[in-house]
BALOBA-1460 file (C-alpha; in Angstrom, 3 decimals):
// residues 179
<rec num="1" residu="m" x="21.491" y="-50.572" z="150.144"/>
<rec num="2" residu="k" x="21.823" y="-47.384" z="152.077"/>
<rec num="3" residu="g" x="19.242" y="-44.712" z="152.763"/>
<rec num="4" residu="s" x="19.530" y="-41.861" z="155.180"/>
<rec num="5" residu="r" x="16.393" y="-39.751" z="155.152"/>
<rec num="6" residu="g" x="12.705" y="-40.432" z="155.561"/>
<rec num="7" residu="p" x="9.918" y="-38.960" z="153.402"/>
<rec num="8" residu="s" x="9.910" y="-35.769" z="155.487"/>
<rec num="9" residu="g" x="13.515" y="-35.105" z="154.492"/>
<rec num="10" residu="r" x="14.688" y="-35.496" z="158.091"/>
<rec num="11" residu="s" x="16.817" y="-38.339" z="159.337"/>
<rec num="12" residu="p" x="14.784" y="-40.703" z="161.549"/>
<rec num="13" residu="r" x="15.663" y="-40.732" z="165.234"/>
<rec num="14" residu="k" x="18.067" y="-43.562" z="165.957"/>
<rec num="15" residu="v" x="19.522" y="-45.024" z="169.096"/>
<rec num="16" residu="h" x="22.871" y="-46.722" z="168.634"/>
<rec num="17" residu="l" x="23.823" y="-49.449" z="171.064"/>
<rec num="18" residu="p" x="27.385" y="-50.711" z="171.223"/>
<rec num="19" residu="r" x="27.478" y="-54.129" z="169.601"/>
<rec num="20" residu="w" x="28.477" y="-55.864" z="172.843"/>
<rec num="21" residu="i" x="25.349" y="-54.537" z="174.579"/>
<rec num="22" residu="a" x="23.152" y="-55.730" z="171.703"/>
<rec num="23" residu="l" x="24.804" y="-59.160" z="171.942"/>
<rec num="24" residu="v" x="23.864" y="-59.314" z="175.641"/>
<rec num="25" residu="v" x="20.380" y="-57.759" z="175.411"/>
<rec num="26" residu="t" x="19.191" y="-59.766" z="172.383"/>
<rec num="27" residu="p" x="19.394" y="-63.199" z="174.097"/>
<rec num="28" residu="v" x="17.688" y="-61.820" z="177.212"/>
<rec num="29" residu="v" x="14.793" y="-60.390" z="175.162"/>
<rec num="30" residu="f" x="14.625" y="-63.658" z="173.199"/>
<rec num="31" residu="l" x="14.451" y="-65.738" z="176.381"/>
<rec num="32" residu="l" x="11.770" y="-63.537" z="177.929"/>
<rec num="33" residu="g" x="9.551" y="-63.455" z="174.835"/>
<rec num="34" residu="h" x="10.041" y="-66.936" z="173.438"/>
<rec num="35" residu="v" x="10.742" y="-69.091" z="176.504"/>
<rec num="36" residu="v" x="9.604" y="-67.445" z="179.754"/>
<rec num="37" residu="l" x="6.299" y="-66.047" z="178.423"/>
<rec num="38" residu="p" x="5.091" y="-69.336" z="176.879"/>
<rec num="39" residu="q" x="6.116" y="-71.214" z="180.030"/>
<rec num="40" residu="a" x="4.230" y="-68.720" z="182.225"/>
<rec num="41" residu="l" x="1.159" y="-68.944" z="179.983"/>
<rec num="42" residu="s" x="1.292" y="-72.739" z="180.161"/>
<rec num="43" residu="e" x="0.741" y="-72.515" z="183.907"/>
<rec num="44" residu="l" x="-2.690" y="-70.981" z="183.266"/>
<rec num="45" residu="s" x="-4.185" y="-74.125" z="181.734"/>
<rec num="46" residu="v" x="-3.988" y="-77.911" z="181.714"/>
<rec num="47" residu="h" x="-1.004" y="-79.526" z="179.979"/>
<rec num="48" residu="h" x="-2.698" y="-81.931" z="177.584"/>
<rec num="49" residu="g" x="-0.722" y="-85.082" z="176.847"/>
<rec num="50" residu="w" x="1.341" y="-84.824" z="180.024"/>
<rec num="51" residu="t" x="1.528" y="-87.572" z="182.629"/>
<rec num="52" residu="s" x="3.174" y="-87.406" z="186.041"/>
<rec num="53" residu="g" x="4.275" y="-83.820" z="185.365"/>
<rec num="54" residu="r" x="6.164" y="-84.733" z="182.181"/>
<rec num="55" residu="p" x="5.345" y="-84.239" z="178.511"/>
<rec num="56" residu="g" x="4.107" y="-87.280" z="176.612"/>
<rec num="57" residu="w" x="5.852" y="-88.526" z="173.496"/>
<rec num="58" residu="l" x="3.538" y="-86.519" z="171.209"/>
<rec num="59" residu="n" x="4.359" y="-83.342" z="173.139"/>
<rec num="60" residu="l" x="8.047" y="-83.977" z="172.465"/>
<rec num="61" residu="l" x="7.369" y="-83.452" z="168.746"/>
<rec num="62" residu="g" x="7.444" y="-79.737" z="169.579"/>
<rec num="63" residu="i" x="11.169" y="-79.834" z="170.408"/>
<rec num="64" residu="p" x="12.326" y="-79.840" z="166.750"/>
<rec num="65" residu="l" x="10.014" y="-76.858" z="166.091"/>
<rec num="66" residu="v" x="11.526" y="-74.869" z="168.970"/>
<rec num="67" residu="a" x="15.041" y="-75.805" z="167.804"/>
<rec num="68" residu="a" x="14.323" y="-74.921" z="164.156"/>
<rec num="69" residu="g" x="12.767" y="-71.581" z="165.116"/>
<rec num="70" residu="g" x="15.704" y="-70.773" z="167.393"/>
<rec num="71" residu="a" x="18.177" y="-71.631" z="164.639"/>
<rec num="72" residu="g" x="16.234" y="-69.444" z="162.208"/>
<rec num="73" residu="l" x="16.311" y="-66.506" z="164.624"/>
<rec num="74" residu="a" x="20.024" y="-66.951" z="165.241"/>
<rec num="75" residu="w" x="20.690" y="-66.989" z="161.480"/>
<rec num="76" residu="c" x="18.668" y="-63.810" z="160.966"/>
<rec num="77" residu="l" x="20.346" y="-62.000" z="163.846"/>
<rec num="78" residu="r" x="23.766" y="-62.984" z="162.532"/>
<rec num="79" residu="l" x="22.860" y="-61.544" z="159.112"/>
<rec num="80" residu="h" x="21.604" y="-58.319" z="160.688"/>
<rec num="81" residu="f" x="24.723" y="-57.905" z="162.808"/>
<rec num="82" residu="a" x="26.925" y="-58.592" z="159.773"/>
<rec num="83" residu="s" x="24.926" y="-56.199" z="157.562"/>
<rec num="84" residu="s" x="24.884" y="-53.367" z="160.083"/>
<rec num="85" residu="g" x="28.686" y="-52.951" z="159.945"/>
<rec num="86" residu="g" x="30.502" y="-50.728" z="162.381"/>
<rec num="87" residu="s" x="30.534" y="-51.259" z="166.104"/>
<rec num="88" residu="s" x="26.922" y="-50.398" z="166.946"/>
<rec num="89" residu="v" x="23.419" y="-51.645" z="166.261"/>
<rec num="90" residu="e" x="20.455" y="-49.345" z="165.565"/>
<rec num="91" residu="i" x="17.409" y="-49.637" z="167.778"/>
<rec num="92" residu="g" x="14.044" y="-48.003" z="167.156"/>
<rec num="93" residu="a" x="14.476" y="-47.059" z="163.506"/>
<rec num="94" residu="t" x="14.294" y="-48.762" z="160.143"/>
<rec num="95" residu="q" x="17.748" y="-50.086" z="159.424"/>
<rec num="96" residu="d" x="20.036" y="-48.514" z="156.807"/>
<rec num="97" residu="y" x="20.471" y="-51.825" z="154.994"/>
<rec num="98" residu="l" x="18.181" y="-54.276" z="153.274"/>
<rec num="99" residu="v" x="18.995" y="-57.936" z="153.950"/>
<rec num="100" residu="m" x="18.118" y="-60.099" z="150.949"/>
<rec num="101" residu="r" x="20.273" y="-63.178" z="151.500"/>
<rec num="102" residu="g" x="20.031" y="-66.263" z="153.659"/>
<rec num="103" residu="p" x="16.444" y="-66.931" z="154.787"/>
<rec num="104" residu="y" x="15.434" y="-63.555" z="153.326"/>
<rec num="105" residu="r" x="15.610" y="-65.201" z="149.873"/>
<rec num="106" residu="f" x="12.594" y="-67.356" z="150.799"/>
<rec num="107" residu="t" x="10.511" y="-65.071" z="153.027"/>
<rec num="108" residu="r" x="10.529" y="-61.335" z="153.703"/>
<rec num="109" residu="n" x="9.851" y="-62.030" z="157.380"/>
<rec num="110" residu="p" x="12.078" y="-64.867" z="158.587"/>
<rec num="111" residu="v" x="12.450" y="-63.351" z="162.065"/>
<rec num="112" residu="y" x="8.698" y="-63.347" z="162.662"/>
<rec num="113" residu="l" x="8.282" y="-66.719" z="161.001"/>
<rec num="114" residu="s" x="11.028" y="-68.218" z="163.193"/>
<rec num="115" residu="g" x="9.419" y="-66.748" z="166.303"/>
<rec num="116" residu="m" x="6.078" y="-68.244" z="165.350"/>
<rec num="117" residu="v" x="7.678" y="-71.670" z="164.765"/>
<rec num="118" residu="i" x="9.131" y="-71.465" z="168.286"/>
<rec num="119" residu="w" x="5.722" y="-70.595" z="169.726"/>
<rec num="120" residu="l" x="4.066" y="-73.404" z="167.759"/>
<rec num="121" residu="g" x="6.646" y="-75.765" z="169.251"/>
<rec num="122" residu="w" x="5.724" y="-74.602" z="172.755"/>
<rec num="123" residu="v" x="2.024" y="-75.121" z="171.956"/>
<rec num="124" residu="v" x="2.833" y="-78.749" z="171.110"/>
<rec num="125" residu="i" x="5.220" y="-79.289" z="174.041"/>
<rec num="126" residu="y" x="2.932" y="-77.802" z="176.694"/>
<rec num="127" residu="g" x="-0.329" y="-78.971" z="175.144"/>
<rec num="128" residu="s" x="-1.728" y="-75.815" z="176.705"/>
<rec num="129" residu="l" x="-4.778" y="-73.873" z="175.553"/>
<rec num="130" residu="a" x="-3.324" y="-70.693" z="177.112"/>
<rec num="131" residu="v" x="-0.122" y="-71.012" z="175.035"/>
<rec num="132" residu="l" x="-2.238" y="-71.663" z="171.931"/>
<rec num="133" residu="i" x="-4.222" y="-68.479" z="172.622"/>
<rec num="134" residu="g" x="-0.959" y="-66.569" z="173.156"/>
<rec num="135" residu="f" x="0.320" y="-67.942" z="169.825"/>
<rec num="136" residu="v" x="-2.855" y="-66.876" z="167.986"/>
<rec num="137" residu="v" x="-2.832" y="-63.382" z="169.531"/>
<rec num="138" residu="l" x="0.861" y="-62.909" z="168.757"/>
<rec num="139" residu="w" x="0.557" y="-64.250" z="165.192"/>
<rec num="140" residu="g" x="-2.559" y="-62.149" z="164.540"/>
<rec num="141" residu="s" x="-0.831" y="-59.009" z="165.823"/>
<rec num="142" residu="v" x="2.193" y="-59.641" z="163.621"/>
<rec num="143" residu="i" x="0.064" y="-60.308" z="160.512"/>
<rec num="144" residu="l" x="-2.423" y="-57.487" z="160.989"/>
<rec num="145" residu="f" x="-0.307" y="-54.710" z="162.478"/>
<rec num="146" residu="v" x="3.447" y="-55.251" z="162.722"/>
<rec num="147" residu="v" x="4.286" y="-56.515" z="159.222"/>
<rec num="148" residu="p" x="2.165" y="-53.959" z="157.293"/>
<rec num="149" residu="w" x="3.631" y="-51.129" z="159.399"/>
<rec num="150" residu="e" x="7.162" y="-52.416" z="158.876"/>
<rec num="151" residu="e" x="6.613" y="-52.851" z="155.119"/>
<rec num="152" residu="r" x="5.442" y="-49.223" z="154.820"/>
<rec num="153" residu="k" x="8.596" y="-48.075" z="156.613"/>
<rec num="154" residu="l" x="10.846" y="-50.224" z="154.415"/>
<rec num="155" residu="e" x="9.139" y="-48.992" z="151.242"/>
<rec num="156" residu="a" x="9.563" y="-45.383" z="152.371"/>
<rec num="157" residu="r" x="13.225" y="-46.002" z="153.215"/>
<rec num="158" residu="f" x="14.300" y="-48.098" z="150.211"/>
<rec num="159" residu="g" x="11.702" y="-47.258" z="147.540"/>
<rec num="160" residu="d" x="12.014" y="-49.227" z="144.298"/>
<rec num="161" residu="a" x="14.656" y="-51.574" z="145.704"/>
<rec num="162" residu="y" x="12.224" y="-52.763" z="148.367"/>
<rec num="163" residu="l" x="9.317" y="-52.954" z="145.896"/>
<rec num="164" residu="r" x="11.402" y="-55.181" z="143.586"/>
<rec num="165" residu="y" x="12.330" y="-57.374" z="146.540"/>
<rec num="166" residu="q" x="8.670" y="-57.482" z="147.592"/>
<rec num="167" residu="r" x="7.631" y="-58.682" z="144.119"/>
<rec num="168" residu="r" x="10.339" y="-61.345" z="144.063"/>
<rec num="169" residu="v" x="10.039" y="-62.812" z="147.594"/>
<rec num="170" residu="p" x="6.794" y="-63.854" z="149.338"/>
<rec num="171" residu="r" x="5.775" y="-62.305" z="152.643"/>
<rec num="172" residu="w" x="5.839" y="-65.704" z="154.361"/>
<rec num="173" residu="l" x="6.663" y="-68.806" z="152.317"/>
<rec num="174" residu="g" x="5.541" y="-70.272" z="149.032"/>
<rec num="175" residu="n" x="5.278" y="-68.700" z="145.627"/>
<rec num="176" residu="p" x="6.327" y="-65.090" z="145.130"/>
<rec num="177" residu="p" x="3.473" y="-62.623" z="144.862"/>
<rec num="178" residu="k" x="1.980" y="-61.982" z="141.440"/>
<rec num="179" residu="p" x="3.333" y="-58.809" z="139.752"/>
């Protein structure tokens, strides 16, 4: 689905990055936000379940969560790169396409959900209260501010197409919303 103008009638400001730059920057941002930050936070509190500086066997149950979240993010990014077409990726504006396949058939927010699964995995691995607090703050911010803001932008950009998608696919997981 394509859309080119916002409600004001003007085209939103867009920054186009060459695809190769996006392919380099995306993993760096991912590593900083979903690996380095939780690790740094873990240093602020005790690592519960750890002995001799190593995670206990229960802490290792977080590894599949981190792997599943990482796989989910990779799948979503692949779909976005494929859907964007051309040789550049838009930054800072609502995209000109609406992805409704892959994980987007089950949740309208698979990127955020995947990120939260990664963070939950780090909570388990580190057994750290500081990482748990970081997870709660991040999740709360996404639920209360980011997703509603993004949904308003998508509705303004795609109108009825987005509203139909919204009625058909739940925000997170589970049953679709009631009409």
